[in-house]
N, CA, C and O of each residue as an XYZ file, in Angstrom:
880
protein
N     -19.409      3.697     31.109
C     -17.746      3.432     30.295
C     -16.644      4.114     30.866
O     -16.153      5.006     30.174
N     -16.368      3.989     31.484
C     -14.763      5.129     32.149
C     -13.891      5.582     31.151
O     -13.697      4.890     30.152
N     -13.231      6.890     31.340
C     -12.551      7.312     29.945
C     -11.400      6.023     29.681
O     -10.934      5.768     28.571
N     -11.014      5.192     31.102
C      -9.828      4.606     30.644
C     -10.370      3.393     29.827
O      -9.563      3.112     28.940
N     -11.456      2.585     29.826
C     -12.112      1.819     28.592
C     -12.715      2.586     27.575
O     -13.350      1.747     26.937
N     -12.897      3.705     27.037
C     -13.338      3.848     26.550
C     -12.265      4.251     25.243
O     -11.485      5.196     25.362
N     -12.328      3.429     24.011
C     -11.848      4.139     22.544
C     -11.766      4.971     22.211
O     -12.837      5.494     21.904
N     -10.588      5.740     21.998
C     -10.715      6.893     20.896
C     -11.364      6.398     19.498
O     -11.478      5.273     19.010
N     -11.742      7.677     19.051
C     -12.592      7.445     17.716
C     -12.730      8.933     16.944
O     -13.181     10.054     17.179
N     -11.799      7.947     15.485
C     -11.558      8.859     14.176
C     -12.701      8.712     13.284
O     -13.193      7.719     12.748
N     -13.103     10.385     13.252
C     -13.605     10.381     11.720
C     -12.854     10.040     11.231
O     -11.753     10.025     11.781
N     -13.062      9.432      9.528
C     -11.710      9.437      8.618
C     -13.029      9.157      7.385
O     -14.207      8.835      7.541
N     -12.407      9.378      6.435
C     -12.458      9.046      4.646
C     -11.582      8.723      4.172
O     -10.608      9.376      3.796
N     -11.870      7.283      4.100
C     -10.717      6.185      3.129
C      -9.432      6.726      1.888
O      -8.436      6.098      1.530
N      -9.858      7.962      1.485
C      -8.728      8.735      0.547
C      -8.408     10.078      0.971
O      -7.430     10.726      0.598
N      -9.497     10.525      1.948
C      -8.173     11.807      2.780
C      -7.109     11.881      3.145
O      -6.816     11.173      4.108
N      -6.239     12.611      2.652
C      -4.707     12.628      2.774
C      -4.457     12.939      4.211
O      -3.567     12.541      4.963
N      -5.491     13.775      4.415
C      -5.369     14.246      5.939
C      -5.543     12.998      7.305
O      -4.717     12.681      8.161
N      -6.711     12.581      7.115
C      -7.105     11.560      7.796
C      -5.950     10.224      7.527
O      -5.322      9.829      8.510
N      -5.746      9.658      6.359
C      -4.540      8.793      6.030
C      -3.463      9.163      6.947
O      -2.783      8.266      7.444
N      -3.149     10.874      7.330
C      -1.443     10.607      8.256
C      -2.371     10.121      9.170
O      -2.214      8.903      9.251
N      -3.132     10.453      9.789
C      -3.266     10.001     11.440
C      -3.862      8.474     11.726
O      -3.849      7.800     12.756
N      -4.392      8.199     10.392
C      -4.309      6.692     10.221
C      -2.831      5.954     10.403
O      -2.767      4.888     11.015
N      -2.049      6.365     10.030
C      -0.934      5.965     10.065
C       0.251      6.082     11.470
O       1.243      5.355     11.532
N      -0.065      7.039     12.433
C       0.786      7.829     13.294
C      -0.491      6.567     14.435
O       0.183      5.774     15.092
N      -2.030      6.399     14.643
C      -2.207      5.732     15.452
C      -1.604      3.969     15.164
O      -1.136      3.274     16.066
N      -1.761      3.526     13.729
C      -0.975      2.656     13.744
C       0.321      2.588     14.386
O       0.476      1.685     15.209
N       1.490      3.553     14.106
C       2.837      3.472     14.532
C       2.828      3.745     16.089
O       3.895      3.618     16.690
N       1.474      4.181     16.908
C       1.776      4.217     18.246
C       1.103      3.066     18.663
O       1.047      2.933     19.885
N       0.421      1.943     17.783
C      -0.515      0.688     18.492
C      -1.740      1.373     19.272
O      -2.001      1.125     20.449
N      -2.409      2.209     18.516
C      -3.615      3.266     19.485
C      -4.784      2.325     18.837
O      -5.130      2.569     17.681
N      -5.343      1.352     19.490
C      -6.458      1.157     19.475
C      -7.631      1.775     19.480
O      -7.995      2.162     20.591
N      -8.762      2.119     18.048
C      -9.687      3.361     17.673
C     -10.576      2.707     17.403
O     -10.500      1.484     17.289
N     -11.557      3.344     17.250
C     -13.088      3.186     16.356
C     -13.202      3.678     15.611
O     -13.525      4.845     15.833
N     -13.066      3.307     14.269
C     -12.999      4.148     12.865
C     -14.873      4.372     12.204
O     -15.853      3.682     11.921
N     -14.507      5.578     12.237
C     -16.034      6.226     11.959
C     -16.012      7.086     10.962
O     -15.694      8.264     11.124
N     -16.559      6.263      9.130
C     -16.445      7.029      8.164
C     -17.335      8.062      8.041
O     -18.403      8.245      8.626
N     -16.570      8.951      6.913
C     -17.408     10.324      6.722
C     -17.454     10.022      4.980
O     -16.481      9.531      4.408
N     -18.223     10.247      4.542
C     -18.092     10.043      3.187
C     -18.022     11.565      2.579
O     -19.055     12.216      2.734
N     -17.071     12.131      1.992
C     -17.239     13.162      1.189
C     -17.568     13.436     -0.329
O     -17.769     14.568     -0.767
N     -17.594     12.546     -0.915
C     -18.399     12.500     -1.739
C     -20.057     12.534     -1.871
O     -20.579     12.894     -2.927
N     -20.669     12.220     -0.971
C     -21.890     12.486     -1.164
C     -22.339     13.684      0.156
O     -23.455     13.972      0.587
N     -21.069     14.162      0.520
C     -20.845     15.542      1.255
C     -21.847     15.244      2.757
O     -22.770     15.889      3.255
N     -21.211     14.053      3.132
C     -21.825     13.807      4.510
C     -21.236     14.353      5.689
O     -21.556     14.416      6.876
N     -20.134     14.783      4.888
C     -19.030     16.055      6.209
C     -19.559     17.387      6.514
O     -18.991     18.220      7.221
N     -20.995     17.561      5.768
C     -21.234     19.146      5.458
C     -22.670     18.747      6.268
O     -23.254     19.733      6.718
N     -23.228     17.620      6.480
C     -24.247     17.473      7.443
C     -24.480     17.658      9.065
O     -23.568     17.689      9.891
N     -25.425     17.736      9.258
C     -25.477     18.374     10.688
C     -25.072     17.900     11.580
O     -24.570     18.564     12.487
N     -25.175     16.437     11.606
C     -24.893     15.428     12.714
C     -23.050     15.499     12.547
O     -22.597     14.852     13.490
N     -22.120     15.954     11.842
C     -20.771     15.433     11.513
C     -20.582     17.416     12.091
O     -19.548     17.764     12.660
N     -21.586     18.312     11.844
C     -21.078     19.644     11.963
C     -21.019     19.741     13.703
O     -20.276     20.404     14.426
N     -21.871     19.008     13.958
C     -21.507     18.831     16.029
C     -20.286     18.693     15.929
O     -19.494     19.601     16.179
N     -19.893     17.309     15.475
C     -18.842     16.932     16.047
C     -17.664     17.848     15.647
O     -16.962     18.196     16.597
N     -17.373     18.225     14.643
C     -16.530     19.493     14.364
C     -16.996     20.375     13.164
O     -17.018     19.725     12.119
N     -17.366     21.658     13.030
C     -17.633     22.664     13.070
C     -17.369     22.994     12.008
O     -18.243     23.585     11.375
N     -16.097     22.754     11.398
C     -15.533     23.153     10.030
C     -16.126     22.243      8.945
O     -16.331     22.775      7.853
N     -16.429     20.953      9.093
C     -16.939     20.031      8.349
C     -15.745     19.243      7.338
O     -15.954     18.750      6.229
N     -14.836     19.281      7.865
C     -13.454     19.132      7.498
C     -12.884     17.331      8.456
O     -12.932     17.228      9.681
N     -12.488     16.361      7.673
C     -11.824     14.925      8.362
C     -10.522     15.662      8.043
O     -10.248     16.500      7.183
N      -9.600     14.911      9.295
C      -9.719     14.099     10.126
C     -10.893     14.779     11.361
O     -11.135     15.982     11.461
N     -11.382     13.920     12.039
C     -12.048     14.507     13.570
C     -11.428     13.421     14.432
O     -11.388     12.221     14.163
N     -10.948     14.033     15.514
C     -10.390     12.734     16.498
C     -11.127     13.229     18.055
O     -11.324     14.330     18.569
N     -11.392     11.862     18.463
C     -12.099     11.959     19.670
C     -11.647     11.392     20.634
O     -12.081     10.245     20.746
N     -10.697     11.813     21.668
C     -10.249     11.333     22.567
C     -10.600     10.302     23.328
O     -11.804     10.060     23.409
N      -9.572      9.394     24.114
C     -10.396      8.384     25.114
C     -11.382      9.538     26.479
O     -12.300      9.188     27.221
N     -10.982     10.365     26.406
C     -11.782     11.520     27.510
C     -12.730     11.960     26.708
O     -13.721     12.197     27.400
N     -12.893     12.150     25.784
C     -14.148     12.651     24.937
C     -13.622     14.107     24.610
O     -14.525     14.905     24.862
N     -12.550     14.704     24.167
C     -12.082     15.967     23.482
C     -12.123     15.582     22.543
O     -11.844     14.412     22.281
N     -12.453     16.362     21.789
C     -12.550     16.520     19.975
C     -11.153     17.471     19.607
O     -10.633     18.462     20.120
N     -10.899     16.726     18.602
C      -9.243     17.383     18.310
C      -9.587     17.602     16.183
O     -10.091     16.719     15.489
N      -9.273     18.540     15.836
C      -8.960     18.232     14.243
C      -7.799     18.776     13.815
O      -6.914     19.187     14.566
N      -7.769     18.794     12.498
C      -6.424     18.921     12.068
C      -5.694     18.071     12.207
O      -5.567     17.643     13.354
N      -4.955     17.499     11.193
C      -4.223     16.656     11.198
C      -2.711     16.491     12.216
O      -2.377     15.587     12.981
N      -2.001     17.813     11.822
C      -0.842     17.841     12.394
C      -1.474     18.294     13.864
O      -0.564     17.889     14.588
N      -2.131     18.683     14.468
C      -2.784     19.064     15.516
C      -2.922     17.773     16.387
O      -2.569     17.703     17.565
N      -3.560     16.612     15.553
C      -3.778     15.165     16.048
C      -2.661     14.416     16.356
O      -2.610     13.615     17.290
N      -1.385     14.768     15.260
C      -0.099     13.811     15.134
C       0.810     14.165     16.834
O       1.483     13.440     17.566
N       0.351     15.766     16.922
C       1.303     16.294     18.175
C       0.919     15.984     19.339
O       1.728     15.989     20.266
N      -0.612     15.595     19.558
C      -1.450     15.355     20.736
C      -1.204     13.999     20.932
O      -1.041     13.703     22.116
N      -1.093     12.665     19.765
C      -0.693     11.289     19.843
C       0.630     11.230     19.979
O       1.126     10.112     19.838
N       1.367     12.154     20.221
C       3.237     12.145     20.032
C       3.065     12.617     21.742
O       3.769     11.832     22.378
N       2.563     13.352     22.447
C       2.751     13.644     24.019
C       1.626     12.929     24.727
O       1.533     13.019     25.951
N       1.121     12.514     24.308
C       0.366     11.228     25.287
C       0.493     10.212     24.734
O      -0.659      9.780     24.720
N       1.127      9.478     24.236
C       1.521      7.960     23.828
C       2.939      7.982     22.833
O       3.055      7.883     21.612
N       4.258      8.213     24.258
C       5.433      8.638     23.965
C       6.138      7.440     23.429
O       7.320      7.759     23.299
N       6.004      6.568     23.167
C       6.606      4.954     22.991
C       6.688      5.468     21.205
O       5.867      6.210     20.668
N       7.635      4.979     20.679
C       7.655      4.811     19.028
C       7.810      6.373     18.501
O       7.296      6.792     17.464
N       8.692      7.226     19.498
C       8.817      8.695     19.130
C       8.541      9.293     17.623
O       9.279      9.043     16.669
N       7.446     10.065     17.557
C       7.492     10.945     15.654
C       8.083     11.940     15.291
O       7.925     12.608     14.269
N       9.194     12.135     16.614
C       9.645     13.255     16.268
C      11.146     13.190     16.771
O      11.116     12.819     17.945
N      12.296     13.379     16.397
C      13.671     13.123     16.816
C      13.828     14.029     18.415
O      12.840     14.572     18.909
N      14.999     14.068     18.987
C      15.151     14.603     20.595
C      16.252     15.531     19.597
O      17.235     15.413     20.329
N      16.623     16.156     18.727
C      17.173     17.078     18.640
C      16.477     18.133     17.839
O      16.031     17.801     16.741
N      16.245     20.059     18.489
C      15.515     20.767     18.309
C      15.439     20.986     16.869
O      14.417     21.444     16.359
N      16.832     20.572     15.958
C      17.054     21.132     14.673
C      15.909     20.289     14.220
O      14.790     20.797     14.151
N      16.146     18.769     13.840
C      15.122     18.041     13.449
C      14.502     17.911     13.719
O      14.147     16.889     13.132
N      13.489     18.281     14.615
C      12.364     18.401     15.207
C      11.631     19.744     14.079
O      10.476     19.679     13.657
N      12.379     20.624     13.830
C      12.170     21.504     13.217
C      11.925     21.677     11.551
O      11.326     22.428     10.781
N      12.917     20.301     11.508
C      13.281     19.765     10.193
C      12.141     18.778      9.812
O      11.879     18.509      8.639
N      11.491     18.263     10.861
C      10.241     16.978     10.554
C       9.245     18.446     10.205
O       8.778     18.835      9.135
N       9.179     18.915     11.314
C       7.935     20.134     10.712
C       7.809     20.975      9.771
O       6.731     21.413      9.368
N       9.281     21.364      9.204
C       9.284     21.955      8.091
C       8.537     20.910      7.025
O       7.541     21.440      6.534
N       8.751     19.717      6.608
C       8.639     19.203      5.699
C       7.217     18.832      5.580
O       6.566     18.817      4.535
N       6.640     18.417      7.238
C       5.124     18.476      7.249
C       4.257     19.631      6.981
O       3.026     19.642      6.988
N       5.294     20.875      6.678
C       4.267     22.024      6.409
C       4.474     22.206      5.133
O       3.558     22.815      4.580
N       5.567     21.821      4.301
C       5.723     22.050      2.839
C       4.398     21.154      2.678
O       3.491     21.754      2.101
N       4.163     20.103      2.992
C       3.053     19.224      2.285
C       1.932     19.807      2.445
O       1.250     20.240      1.516
N       1.389     19.926      4.672
C       0.317     20.201      4.618
C       0.020     21.479      4.080
O      -1.111     21.451      3.597
N       0.610     22.689      3.950
C       0.320     23.693      3.705
C       0.863     24.582      2.151
O       0.449     25.667      1.741
N       1.541     23.994      1.749
C       2.425     24.350      0.398
C       1.143     23.958     -1.021
O       0.522     24.486     -1.944
N       1.425     22.354     -0.155
C       1.040     21.275     -1.797
C      -0.826     21.120     -1.596
O      -1.682     21.386     -2.440
N      -1.051     20.526      0.030
C      -1.966     19.454     -0.290
C      -3.513     20.719     -0.166
O      -4.596     20.380     -0.643
N      -3.419     21.439      0.193
C      -4.361     22.321      0.470
C      -5.082     22.946     -1.313
O      -6.308     22.933     -1.419
N      -4.477     23.294     -2.193
C      -4.432     23.589     -3.814
C      -4.743     22.059     -4.195
O      -4.460     22.363     -5.354
N      -4.923     21.296     -4.249
C      -5.106     20.040     -5.032
C      -6.244     19.355     -4.205
O      -6.507     18.180     -4.462
N      -6.998     20.078     -3.138
C      -8.031     19.144     -2.660
C      -8.689     19.281     -2.769
O      -8.954     20.377     -3.263
N      -9.973     18.179     -2.388
C     -11.268     18.234     -3.118
C     -11.882     19.089     -3.620
O     -12.249     19.222     -4.787
N     -12.152     20.306     -1.914
C     -13.243     21.063     -2.605
C     -12.432     22.074     -3.751
O     -12.993     22.435     -4.785
N     -11.043     22.462     -3.402
C     -10.403     23.514     -4.432
C     -11.065     22.750     -5.978
O     -11.853     23.268     -6.770
N     -10.523     21.572     -6.037
C     -10.721     20.885     -7.675
C     -12.217     21.154     -8.099
O     -12.601     21.359     -9.250
N     -13.103     21.112     -6.795
C     -14.579     21.219     -7.688
C     -14.863     22.520     -7.924
O     -15.622     22.713     -8.873
N     -14.411     23.614     -7.244
C     -14.647     24.932     -7.687
C     -13.839     25.496     -8.993
O     -14.186     26.541     -9.545
N     -13.061     24.947     -9.305
C     -11.865     25.266    -10.122
C     -12.468     24.307    -11.784
O     -12.076     24.649    -12.899
N     -13.242     23.374    -11.591
C     -13.428     22.481    -12.657
C     -14.522     22.175    -12.679
O     -15.012     21.930    -13.781
N     -15.324     22.067    -11.510
C     -16.782     21.474    -11.778
C     -16.836     20.178    -12.347
O     -16.091     19.294    -11.924
N     -17.473     20.019    -13.072
C     -17.496     18.039    -13.368
C     -16.648     18.305    -14.501
O     -16.914     17.429    -15.324
N     -15.696     19.130    -14.992
C     -14.464     18.798    -16.588
C     -13.728     18.021    -15.741
O     -13.382     18.801    -14.853
N     -13.190     16.706    -15.441
C     -12.500     16.161    -15.013
C     -11.353     16.191    -15.795
O     -10.430     15.995    -15.004
N     -10.763     16.371    -17.262
C      -9.647     16.649    -17.549
C      -8.880     18.029    -16.851
O      -7.700     18.135    -16.517
N     -10.151     19.197    -16.740
C      -9.175     20.389    -16.178
C      -9.038     19.976    -14.991
O      -8.113     20.565    -14.432
N      -9.729     18.960    -14.130
C      -9.311     19.027    -12.175
C      -7.954     17.858    -12.465
O      -6.871     17.840    -11.880
N      -8.300     17.197    -13.248
C      -7.014     16.128    -13.008
C      -5.603     17.102    -13.471
O      -4.579     17.013    -12.793
N      -5.659     17.886    -14.502
C      -4.583     18.623    -15.202
C      -3.823     19.235    -13.308
O      -2.843     19.173    -12.565
N      -5.677     19.953    -13.508
C      -4.793     21.096    -12.140
C      -3.975     20.082    -11.097
O      -2.760     20.068    -10.900
N      -4.883     19.329    -10.553
C      -4.401     18.403     -9.339
C      -2.680     17.822     -9.717
O      -1.939     17.433     -8.815
N      -2.276     17.854    -11.105
C      -1.374     16.993    -11.684
C       0.023     17.989    -11.591
O       1.167     17.685    -11.254
N      -0.547     19.307    -12.031
C       0.584     20.286    -12.319
C       0.549     20.763    -10.522
O       1.541     21.171     -9.918
N      -0.546     20.623    -10.040
C      -0.093     22.072     -8.381
C       1.176     21.062     -7.653
O       2.290     21.475     -7.330
N       0.591     19.431     -7.478
C       1.704     18.307     -7.161
C       3.205     18.595     -7.470
O       4.163     18.793     -6.722
N       3.066     18.544     -9.009
C       4.313     18.426     -9.396
C       5.323     19.897     -9.153
O       6.542     19.740     -9.223
N       4.925     20.895     -8.952
C       5.170     22.219     -8.468
C       5.419     21.797     -7.031
O       6.407     22.402     -6.617
N       5.116     21.324     -6.493
C       5.430     21.772     -4.864
C       6.623     20.048     -4.757
O       7.577     19.928     -3.987
N       6.220     19.156     -5.595
C       7.011     18.118     -5.091
C       8.940     18.606     -5.845
O      10.063     18.223     -5.518
N       8.439     19.581     -6.912
C      10.050     19.712     -7.461
C      11.107     20.978     -6.296
O      12.272     21.350     -6.434
N       9.929     21.386     -5.066
C      10.854     22.238     -4.155
C      11.147     20.936     -2.821
O      12.154     20.762     -2.134
N      10.212     20.400     -2.828
C      10.461     19.187     -1.914
C      11.262     18.022     -2.024
O      11.609     17.321     -1.074
N      11.597     17.808     -3.435
C      13.046     17.009     -4.075
C      13.938     17.219     -3.105
O      14.360     16.603     -2.127
N      14.208     18.774     -3.893
C      15.516     19.494     -3.462
C      15.751     19.592     -2.296
O      16.917     19.555     -1.901
N      14.437     19.780     -1.231
C      15.359     19.574      0.243
C      15.148     18.367      0.975
O      15.477     18.302      2.160
N      14.583     17.324      0.323
C      14.826     15.854      0.775
C      16.274     16.013      0.680
O      16.998     15.900      1.669
N      16.718     16.277     -0.512
C      18.606     15.915     -0.884
C      19.173     16.532      0.669
O      20.131     15.912      1.130
N      18.900     17.138      1.096
C      19.727     17.893      2.286
C      19.119     17.238      3.506
O      19.867     17.022      4.459
N      17.738     16.873      3.588
C      17.644     16.102      5.229
C      17.490     14.510      4.971
O      17.986     13.835      5.873
N      16.940     13.832      3.986
C      16.713     12.018      3.964
C      18.012     11.117      4.154
O      19.158     11.230      3.718
N      17.542     10.404      4.775
C      18.571      8.646      4.539
C      17.602      7.624      4.288
O      17.373      7.408      3.098
N      17.225      7.213      4.803
C      15.884      5.490      4.582
C      14.860      6.221      4.225
O      14.254      5.994      3.178
N      14.443      7.469      5.286
C      13.337      8.183      5.518
C      13.172      9.718      4.905
O      13.900     10.043      3.967
N      12.189     10.678      5.456
C      12.472     11.789      5.037
C      13.667     12.151      6.107
O      14.843     11.956      5.800
N      13.357     12.594      7.152
C      14.384     12.588      7.932
C      15.232     11.837      8.858
O      15.096     11.415     10.007
N      16.569     11.800      7.573
C      17.761     10.517      8.163
C      17.121      9.313      8.015
O      16.370      9.017      7.086
N      17.509      8.442      9.188
C      16.952      6.947      8.794
C      16.460      6.130      9.952
O      16.763      5.010     10.363
N      15.331      7.336     10.479
C      14.460      6.875     11.467
C      12.953      7.881     11.274
O      12.737      9.093     11.288
N      12.138      6.706     11.102
C      10.830      7.097     10.889
C      10.138      8.788     11.495
O      10.329      9.293     12.602
N       9.712      9.084     10.888
C       9.205     10.393     11.516
C       7.760     11.106     11.046
O       7.346     10.776      9.934
N       7.055     11.959     11.741
C       6.218     13.076     11.532
C       5.634     12.721      9.762
O       4.716     12.247      9.093
N       7.207     13.486      9.701
C       7.209     14.196      8.143
C       6.908     12.759      7.554
O       5.982     13.098      6.817
N       7.021     11.471      7.363
C       7.048     10.322      6.691
C       5.066     10.121      6.426
O       4.321      9.877      5.477
N       4.896     10.463      8.210
C       3.203     10.527      7.831
C       2.709     11.433      6.813
O       1.595     11.165      6.364
N       3.256     12.360      6.398
C       2.853     13.188      5.273
C       3.166     12.985      3.945
O       2.362     13.151      3.027
N       4.544     12.559      3.791
C       5.033     12.207      2.703
C       4.058     10.885      1.818
O       3.708     10.849      0.639
N       3.817      9.847      2.994
C       2.835      8.835      1.531
C       1.760      9.246      1.278
O       1.326      8.893      0.181
N       0.991     10.018      2.012
C      -0.363     10.311      1.606
C      -0.166     11.350      0.442
O      -1.051     11.313     -0.413
N       0.564     12.020      0.307
C       0.552     12.885     -0.674
C       1.363     12.210     -1.753
O       1.244     12.833     -2.808
N       2.034     11.305     -1.843
C       2.344     10.623     -3.104
C       1.087      9.324     -3.263
O       1.130      8.447     -4.126
N       0.395      9.414     -2.592
C      -0.616      8.645     -2.803
C      -1.683      9.395     -3.561
O      -2.534      8.644     -4.037
N      -1.864     10.709     -3.803
C      -2.513     11.459     -4.296
C      -2.209     11.802     -5.405
O      -3.086     11.945     -6.257
N      -0.422     12.101     -5.784
C       0.332     12.136     -7.170
C      -0.381     11.176     -7.790
O      -1.338     11.464     -8.508
N       0.046      9.829     -7.557
C      -0.555      8.188     -8.338
C      -1.741      8.915     -8.600
O      -1.824      9.455     -9.703
N      -2.556      9.018     -7.897
C      -4.394      8.982     -8.292
C      -3.967      9.800     -9.141
O      -4.367      9.371    -10.223
N      -3.239     10.968     -9.343
C      -3.528     11.985    -10.516
C      -2.687     12.127    -11.568
O      -2.608     13.034    -12.396
N      -1.877     10.817    -11.400
C      -1.164     10.740    -12.676
C      -0.052     11.444    -12.794
O       0.345     11.549    -13.954
N       0.737     12.088    -11.779
C       2.055     12.827    -11.448
C       3.099     11.483    -12.224
O       3.125     10.261    -12.075
N       3.923     12.509    -13.131
C       4.794     11.761    -13.147
C       6.600     11.441    -12.113
O       7.725     11.941    -12.098
N       6.058     10.626    -11.604
C       6.809     10.352    -10.481
C       8.630     10.022    -10.874
O       9.445     10.466    -10.065
N       8.989      9.494    -11.722
C      10.275      9.366    -12.001
C      11.018     10.914    -12.307
O      12.122     10.959    -12.849
N      10.246     12.218    -11.875
C      11.220     13.587    -12.603
C      11.511     13.106    -10.428
O      12.378     13.758     -9.846
N      10.848     12.214     -9.758
C      11.071     12.416     -7.929
C      12.042     11.070     -7.636
O      11.518     10.167     -6.985
N      13.022     10.947     -7.954
C      13.071      9.855     -7.398
C      13.593      9.448     -6.139
O      13.501      8.258     -5.837
N      14.198     10.360     -5.256
C      14.246     10.627     -3.844
C      12.430     10.360     -3.384
O      12.221      9.551     -2.479
N      11.466     10.920     -3.908
C      10.377     10.731     -3.292
C      10.297      9.755     -3.306
O      10.277      9.065     -2.287
N      10.212      9.263     -4.628
C       9.430      7.715     -4.847
C      10.351      6.908     -3.909
O       9.825      6.219     -3.035
N      11.160      6.934     -3.985
C      12.341      6.394     -2.921
C      11.967      5.888     -1.553
O      11.958      4.737     -1.119
N      11.724      6.793     -1.102
C      11.208      7.264      0.132
C      10.299      6.079      0.616
O      10.417      5.047      1.276
N       9.340      6.769     -0.056
C       7.827      6.062     -0.111
C       7.636      4.654     -0.293
O       6.725      4.038      0.260
N       8.611      4.052     -1.178
C       8.765      2.750     -1.450
C       9.161      2.081     -0.447
O       8.985      0.868     -0.337
N       9.970      3.091      0.726
C      10.734      2.245      1.588
C       9.746      2.569      2.913
O       9.763      1.741      3.824
N       9.093      3.472      3.009
C       7.437      3.449      3.979
C       6.569      1.762      3.842
O       6.232      0.972      4.724
N       6.431      1.707      2.343
C       5.586      1.681      2.364
C       5.776      0.074      2.375
O       4.711     -0.522      2.208
N       7.201     -0.958      2.579
C       7.450     -1.874      3.174
C       6.796     -2.104      4.663
O       6.880     -3.243      5.121
N       6.176     -1.129      5.413
C       6.753     -1.101      6.798
C       5.023     -1.615      7.312
O       4.128     -0.984      6.750
N       4.640     -2.563      8.196
C       3.394     -2.806      8.402
C       1.987     -1.864      8.511
O       0.845     -1.865      8.052
N       2.819     -1.073      9.410
C       1.765      0.287      9.842
C       1.513      1.262      8.704
O       0.358      1.640      8.898
N       1.978      1.865      7.630
C       1.945      1.875      6.806
C       0.912      1.451      5.896
O       0.168      2.174      5.233
N       0.953      0.198      5.941
C       0.550     -0.666      4.822
C      -1.143     -0.865      5.097
O      -2.025     -1.014      4.252
N      -1.264     -0.809      6.632
C      -2.572     -1.196      7.143
C      -3.616      0.310      7.377
O      -4.840      0.326      7.504
N      -2.430      1.788      7.380
C      -2.959      2.992      7.735
C      -3.507      3.624      5.761
O      -3.906      4.735      5.412
N      -3.272      2.325      4.892
C      -3.426      2.698      3.359
C      -4.839      2.552      2.926
O      -5.505      1.592      3.313
N      -5.412      3.629      1.998
C      -6.872      3.157      1.652
C      -7.634      2.502      1.248
O      -8.836      2.706      1.418
N      -7.076      1.367      0.490
C      -7.329     -0.163     -0.101
C      -7.897     -0.924      1.485
O      -8.807     -1.749      1.406
N      -7.397     -0.639      2.645
C      -7.522     -1.389      4.085
C      -8.360     -0.843      4.786
O      -8.651     -1.239      5.915
N      -8.942      0.289      4.134
C     -10.061      1.213      5.079
C     -11.582      0.542      5.361
O     -11.777     -0.055      4.302
N     -12.260      0.411      5.845
C     -14.052     -0.200      5.657
C     -14.675      0.109      5.049
O     -15.716     -0.506      4.818
N     -14.315      1.347      4.416
C     -14.950      2.373      3.756
C     -14.645      2.450      2.348
O     -15.387      3.036      1.559
N     -13.236      1.694      1.901
C     -12.336      1.598      0.830
C     -14.082      1.043     -0.226
O     -14.855      0.394      0.479
N     -14.433      1.221     -1.283
C     -14.975      0.388     -2.086
C     -14.530     -0.710     -2.695
O     -13.536     -0.469     -3.381
N     -14.958     -2.085     -2.717
C     -14.108     -3.202     -3.232
C     -13.763     -3.067     -4.208
O     -12.852     -3.847     -4.484
N     -14.062     -2.351     -5.047
C     -13.357     -1.960     -6.650
C     -11.697     -1.849     -6.688
O     -10.837     -2.326     -7.429
N     -11.674     -0.782     -5.250
C     -10.722     -0.199     -5.296
C      -9.576     -0.711     -3.776
O      -8.886     -0.132     -2.936
N     -10.019     -2.385     -4.206
C      -8.948     -2.796     -2.842
C      -8.304     -3.402     -3.468
O      -8.696     -3.719     -4.591
N      -6.984     -3.830     -2.965
C      -5.985     -3.689     -3.612
C      -5.995     -5.762     -2.905
O      -5.072     -6.521     -3.202
């Protein structure tokens, strides 16, 4: 099969917020791809087969139609933006593009790593109450700054009234916040933007309950 006939492949876990970002982008760009689940709870990401794909043992990993391996969600999104220019995820203005990337990095660098599964397991072990408290407090603190920043940047969506890459980062982070019972009444702007985005078919299709590896009891 030639590269033009080969589908890209996404290694994903249904609840992984980083994988979720890429799923939204693939849906937004209307890219047909093969989904390969990697169960983080059973540590499938640490097995040798997957380590050969992505030596860091993280998801997502994305295999291009040409067979190139890409990891890290923002790098994958930037690749998709450059190779599938239709329905752009970045504005034309250099300042606006920087603002999009700023919101992405607030979420991906300042909030997400501190409440990620690996961190929660190290700090709490099997103590679920401690795990929930840490995740809830971490997201709440991060959202306090993000809410204020979005007051200057947002319209219907994170950056004005057009869907951008920043929105692909926001929705999964709100999903994590809801999972850990963050009081979202503190963040009316983030909530409004998320609700606006979750009316769009691409965001619905990329959500965890719609993924093939989502357990039946968690599907909506």
